[in-house]
N, C-alpha and C positions, 0 to 999 in steps of 0.2 A: 710684488708689493704687499701681498697678504703676509708673506713670511717676514718682511721688514716691519710691518705693523705689529706682528706678534713679538718680534725681537725688541722693539721699543718698549713694550709693556713688560718684558721679561729680562731686564738687565742686559740687553744686547745679545741674547741667545735665541737661536731658532728653536722650534720645537724638536724634541729628541724622540727617537723611536727606533724600532727594529725593521720597519718597512715604510714605504711611502704611504701605504694604506693607514698605518697607525698614526703617522704624522698628520695626514689629511683629516683623520678622525678627530685629533686634538683641535685642529683649526675649526672643525664643525662644532665640537662640544663647547668650545670657548667663544663661539659666535663670530669668529673672524670670517667665516664663510657660512652663508645661510642657505645656499642652494647646492646640494651635493651633485647635481647633474654636471657641474663643471669638471668633475673628476672621472666621469664615465666616458666610455668609447662612444663617439658620435658616428654612427654608421647609418647611411641613408636607409630609410624604411623601418628603422627600429626606434623604439621609444626608450629613453634612458629612465630608469627608476629614480625617483627623488625620495630617498629614504634617509632617516637619521643615522642608520648603521651602515657603514661602508663595507663592501666585500672586495677582496683582492681581485677576484675574477672580473670585476667591473671597472677597475681603475686603469687608466691608460697613461699614467705619468710615473716616471722615475724621478728621483731627486738626489742631489748631492748634499751630503751631510758634512758641513764644515763650520768652524767658528766664524762669526761675522768679523770681517776686517774691511772697513770701508776703503782702506788704501790698498787692499789686496788685489790679486790678479782678477781679470774678467774671466769667469768660468761659467759653464752651464750649471744652472741650479735646478731647473725643472724642465723635463724633456720627454718626448714620446717614449713610452716603454718599449722594450724589445731590442735595445741597443746597448753595447758595452762601450763606455767612455774610457779613452786612454788619456789619463791625466799627465801629459808630458808636453813639452813644446811642440806645437803643430800636431797635437794629438787628434785622433779621429773618433767618430762614433761608428761602430760596426754592428750590423745586424746579428743577433744571436741565433736566428733561425734562418732557414733558407728564405731568401728575399721574397716578400709577398707584396707585389705592387698594389693589389686591390685594397689592402689595409691602409697603406700610405696614401692612396688616392682618396680614400674616405676622409682622412685628416686634411688633406690638401683642400678638398671641397669645403669642408667645414671652416677651415682657417681663412681662406680668402675668397670663397664663393666664386672661383673662376670657372669658366666654361671648360677649359682644358687645363686642369691642374697638373703641376709637375710632381714627381715623386720626391719626397723630402722628409726630413725629421724636423719637428717643431721644437725650438729651444728658447727658453727664457734664461737670460744671463744674470749674473750677480750685480750688474750695473743697471738693472731694471729694463734692459733692452730685450727685444725678442725678435726672432727671425725664423724663417723656414730655410733650412740648409738642404740644397739638392743632394740626392743620393746618386752614387755611381751605379752602374749596372750590377755591381756585386753587392749593393746594399750598404755602402760605406759613405759617410759624410766626412771628407777629409778636412784637416786644418780647422777644427772647431775650437781648438785651444790656441791662444796667441803664441807666436814664435818666441816672445820674451817671457813666457810663463816660467815662474820660479816658485815652487811650492814652499820654499823656506822651511823645510822640515815637517810641514803639515801633511797629514794623510787625508786623502779625499775618499769618502765612502759613498758608493753608489747604492741607493736603496731602491729596490723594485717594489711592486705591490705585494710580493710574497716575502721579501726579506733582502738582506744585503747581498750584493753581487760580489763574489770573491775577486780580489785584485788580479 
């Protein structure tokens, strides 16, 4: 919703940048977000810094950089970092590192405060919906992209806190 608010004020364009950190910093600088702790890793027992200058090491979200198209396909826009999104019909999110259940459990606890959280990736989609997608034992979230996905010639760029993830 924050990205949409930004776009309304900027001719239908999401903020641009070379990393999710840079884009989130723009949202902070222009006062679309006032509490930077929403960008940090929420790990039980640790306190997230609330500083005006964001650091990539503290950001826990990737995002997809695309032109806004209200009639476009439902795609993941903001999601837990550490996964590669395959932008094709029935595409998956695959862990970039050996699967780490404890990191994902921390997110599950934060997201739904369940006593027995499941391992998942948290995703916010272009239609303003969000969900926790369960991960397989291999650290993959299958079918996060709809079966009828058609990029219509658009290139989808995945931005991590450190920069763009190669396709």
